[in-house]
N, C-alpha and C positions, 0 to 999 in steps of 0.2 A: 556440390561447389567446392573448389579448391581453397585451401587455407589463405590464399592471397585474396582470393574475391571475398572471402568472409572478413578478412582485415579491413577492406575497402569499406564494409557496410557497417561493421562494429568498431567502436573505439576501443572497447576491451571486454574480453569474456573472462569471467573469473575461472581461474584453473581449479581443476577438482584438487581435492586435499591429499597430499602426500602423507604415507603412514610408514612409521618405522616399528618393528614387532620385536618385544622381549618375551619369548614363549615360555621362558623357565618360570614366571609369575602366575601362569594361567590357572593351574590347578588350584592354587592358594586362593587367588582372588575370588574364583568361582564360590568356593566355600564360604568366604569374608560376606560376598555380597548377597548370599541366600537366594539362589536361582530356584526356578521350578517350584514354586508354591502352590498348593492345590487351590488356594483361593484367587488364582488368576482367571481372568476370563479366557475363553478359547479365542485364538487369533481370528480376525475376519478375512475374508478373501482380499487379495490385494491387488486382483486385476480390476481393470485394465492397465497396461502400461504404455508409455510412449511408443511410437512405430520403431524407434531407434533411440539408442543411447549414446551412439559415436557422435562425438562432437556437440553433444548437447551440452550448455553452460550449467554450472551449477550457481543457483540463487541463494544467498545467505540472508535468511529472513530473522529480524530480532523480533522475539514472542513477547519480551517483557520490556514495556516502554521506561520503567524506571528500575534501577539497580535492585536486586532482592538479595537476601541472606540466606535462603534456602528455596529449594525446588523440590518438587516429587517427580521423579523419574521412573519409568517402568517399561516393558517390551512384552510382544507377543510371542517371542521365540528367543532361539539363540542371540548371542550379542557378544560384543568385545568392548573394553573399557580400555581407551587410551589416553595418556597423559602426556603432553608436550611431543606429541609423535611417537610416543614409545607404549606398545601395548602391556597394559598392566595385568590384564585379567581376559579370560573369555569363558564362556559357559555354554553348552548344548541347550540348557533350559531356560525358560523364561525368567525375566528378572521381575520380582513381585515389587510393588510401589515402595520405593525406597527414597528417604529424604537425602538429598545433598546439600551440605551447608559448606561456607567459606568462612574462616575466621583466622585471623591473626597469619593471613596469607598462607593458610592450609587448607585443603580440602578433606570433608569428611563424607565418604559415600558409605552409607550403611555402616558396617562395622570396620571400615577400611579409612585409615587417614594419611594422607600423603602432601608432601610438598609439590609444587608445580603451578604452572600458569593455566593453559587451556586444557580442559577436560572434554573427551568426546565420548557419546554413547552410540556405537555403531550396531544396529540390529542386523542378524544374519540377511540375507537375500529375500527369503521368504517370511520376514517378520517385519514389524513395524515397532517404532519408538513411541512412548507416551510421555507427556508433560501433563501433569495434573490430570485432567479427564479428557484431553484430546491426543488422538492419534496421528503421527506424522510419518510420512516416508522419508528416506534418506536419514540423515544422522542428527543427534542433538548435541550440540557444542555449548560448552560454558565458558564465558570469557570474563576475566576479572574486571570488576569497575573499581576496586579498592582491596584493601587488606581483608575486609570483611564482606564485601558484596560482589555481585556478578549479573551478568545478563546471561539469558537463555535463548540461544539461536538455534534455527534449524536449517541444516544445509541439504538442500534437495534439488533434484534436476528440474530445469525451466518447464519441461512438459507437465510434470506432475503437479508443480506449483501453480501452473495456470489452470490445471483441472479444478483447482480449489477455487482459485480467484474468480473464474468465470462463474462457477456456482454461487458463490458469495455476492457477486456483484449484480446477478440479473436474477429476476422471477423465475422459477421453474417453469411457468407457462409460456416465457417468451418464445418468440419464432425461431427457429434452428439458424437462419440465417444472421439474426441478431446476435445469438451465441457465437457465431463464427465471427462477425465482425469485431465482437469484445474480445475474442481471444488474440486476435491479431493486434489490436490496439495495447492491450495489456502486455503482450509479449514485448512489445516494441517499447512501451513505458519501462519495463523491467530492464531490458538490456542496457537502455540509456541510463537507468540508475545504477546498474552495475559498473558502467563507464565512468559515471561522474562521481555519486555520494561513495561508491564502493571502492574507488582507487585509493589505496593506501588506507582504508578503514577496515573495521572488523565486520561490518554487515553493510548489506546493499538496499533492502528495502525494510520497512516497517510491515507488520501484519494487520494494519489499520488503515483508516481513510488518509493518513498520513502518506501513505503509499497507494496501496490498493487492498481490499479486504482479503484476508487469506484465513483459513480455517483448518489446515492440515487435510490429512486423508479423510477425517472425520467429515469434511463439508463436500467432498466429490460426488458427482452424479454421473449417471451414463449419458445424460445429454450433454454436460459440460465436456466429458471425455470425448464425445462424438464430434464436438467442435473443435477441440485442440487436436485430435489425431487428424481431422479434416484439413488443417491449416498448419501441420507440423512445420515448424521452422519459419513460417512466414513472417515478416516484418513490414513495416512502413519505413521507407528510406528518402532522403531528399538530397540533393547536391548535383553537382555537375556530372555528366556520364562519366563512369567509372569510379567516381569519388563520392558516391551516395553514403549517407551516414544515418543511422537511427536518430531520432529525436524524442523529445518527451512527450509522447502521445496520450496528452491527458484527456479525461473523459468526466462527466458528471452525469447526474440521474435526468435531468431536464432543462433545457436551456430557456424554456418560456418564450420562444418565438424567433430569438437570434443567436447565432454562435458567437461567443465572444471570443475576442483575441487573447492571446497568453499575456500580452501588455497590460490587460485590464487587471489581472490579479497579483503579477509580480513583475520586477523589473527584468526587462529583456534587452539584452546589448544589440541584437539585431532579429527583426521580425521577419520569421522565414514563412513564405506563402502557406505552408499546412496548418500554421498556427496564427495565421492573421486575424481570422475571424470576419464577421460582418456579415455572413450569409444569412437571410431571411429564412427561418424553419418553420413551416406550419405545422409539421410532424410534432408528435409528442403530446397532443391534448388529450390523449388518453390517460395521461398522467393525472393523479388525484390532486397534485399540487401545481397544475398548469397555471391556476390562478389562486391566491391565497387572502386571508383576511389580513387588514392593517395590523400593524404592530405599532404600540405606542411605548416610549421609554421616558420616563420622568427625567427631567435635566439633572436632579440631584443623583438620580441613579446612574444615569450616564457618566457624570463626573466621578463619581465613585469607581467606576469600572475602569475608566480611562487613568484615574490614580493608582489603582491597584496594580497595574502594568507599568505605567510611566509617572513615577513619583514625582519628576521635575516639571509635570504639567500643573503642580500646584500653584504656577504663576498665572493660571488662568482665573483662579479665584472661584470658579463656578462655570456653569454653561449658560451664555448668553443666548447663542443660536448656533445651527448648523446649516450650511448652505454647500450647495454643489459647485466645486471649482472646475471641475472637467468632466465632460461626459461623452458617450459614444453618439454617433450620428443617429442611433435609435433611442437615445435618451438614457442610457444605462450609466449610472454616476461611477466614474473612475477615482477622482479625488475629491475630498471633502475638505471644507474650510470649517474648523471648530474655533468659534469666537468666544472668548470668555468674558466674564463680568468685569474683569479688569482692564479689559480693551486688547488685551493680548490675544493672540491667535496661533494656530497651528494646523498643519494640513495633515491629512492621513489618508491612505487609500482606503477606498469605500469598503473592499473585500476584507481588509484588516480590521476595520471597525465591527464588520459582521461577526467575523471570529472571535473577538473580544466579547462581543454580546452574547453569542449563543454559548460562549463558555464560561458565563457568569451565571450568577444565582437570581438574577434580576427575573422577575415573573413576566412570561410571555417572550422573552427575546429568544428561546429556543425554537419559536416559530417563524422567526426572520430567514425564511428559507432560502433567500439569494438578494443579490442587490440589483436585479433587475426590477428595480421598482421607483418609484418617486418619494421625495422627502419633504416635509413642511413643518414648520413651526407653529405649534398650538398653545403658545404662551408658557404653559408649566411642564410641557413635554415635546418630544420630538416623534413625529410620525411617519412610518414607512408604510405606503400605501400604494396600490395598484400594482401588487407584487405578482411576478410571474415566474414559474419555474423553481428548481431545487438544485442548490449547488452552484459552482463557480460559472458553468456554462461554456467552459472551454473545449474545443475538440468535439469528440463523439457525445452526443445526447444519448443516453441508455433509452428512454422513452421514445426518442424519435426514431433511432434505429428500429424498434419494436414496430413502431407505426409504418415506417418505409418498407420494413421486411413484409408486413402484412399487406401492403399494397403492391408486392411482387417484386421489390428490388433485391438483388443478390448481396451477399456482404462486401464483394469488392465494390459495388454501386455506392453503397452505403459508406463505405471508407473514403471513397472518392469525393463525395459530398462534404465530408466533416473535415477531410484532411486534403484539400486541393493541392494539386502539384506533387504529391507525395506518389511513390511508386511502391507497390507490393513486390518484395523480393524474398528470395529464400535464404536464410542466415545460416542454416545448416541442414 
């Protein structure tokens, strides 16, 4: 695919990091950092690799969700340390586990202290980088969050990133066609994040369910690599002929019977057909959470959870009741009306309330697996009952994809069901 064709599909592809080299510091820095220690484990095999690396975009993954003051880094082989684009040192031997700290706008890396902003640890081509106890392909990049704190990022090629994501997102026993469908959806989602969140920022995706789950090279499997290599560069795109673009190809564990539209969980300026939802989906019933037990939340507990996030809701005085203000045609709540004991009321997206409850310490709220349920007032509590599915239910259902694959559907057919009107195109 020519560059111009790629530009038609992608909004932006993150460029590979440029490097400047200061070779004079190499020998000194090698000794200071203390490489090639005997207590280091042997490097694991790093194969397989992408079918090709030409034109494969780099994904910048944030590994620490909160700023940290220190991080333990290491490598399985030779490496280089780069600060603000300048090579500060290199070694042919392994880097033992070394604490990197930031204090008063200065970095301390082992026994080396230096000024600068961004620190990069580049393992050699046949080596891996480690953060805490996890191994990663690509580079580890430390980005300041302040004078004394920083974030840890992993810059890795898209295909290697996906080999980890697909293995973390699906059970190892899932069908190969489900793995392939997941690989295409995950690649599309990541490219859209690069083009939106990543534009002008320091990272593209989180390593968790805030984006999609990523566990570095340590999480890869032969099965996930087979799916990634079989779909190398494939993405979902939508738009007029010749102007197709990737979109946020969301997915969840199990939709419970219907595909939700993106508008159910977040504001959407324009609903595009691939994310409009509404399809009845009988597949996914093999999911253990196809149905789940009712969840009751006392009104005082619910009120406390709301106040913890939105102190201004003290005007409610307490919770009198909760009603469904808007629902889908198949009965899934979209907007709720929360009525206070003072007579004041507020509206809240149903999915937002679920996130607040499952993130709280209130008993049993962690089992509020989806908002594909009914809601009723029991006097002293609010009950979420007749619940189905796990997750937001937008886009691909992972258990639904598994059941469809077992029925003989291909990855292409699975994707066509969950993202109608989208095309599968090669981005690189």
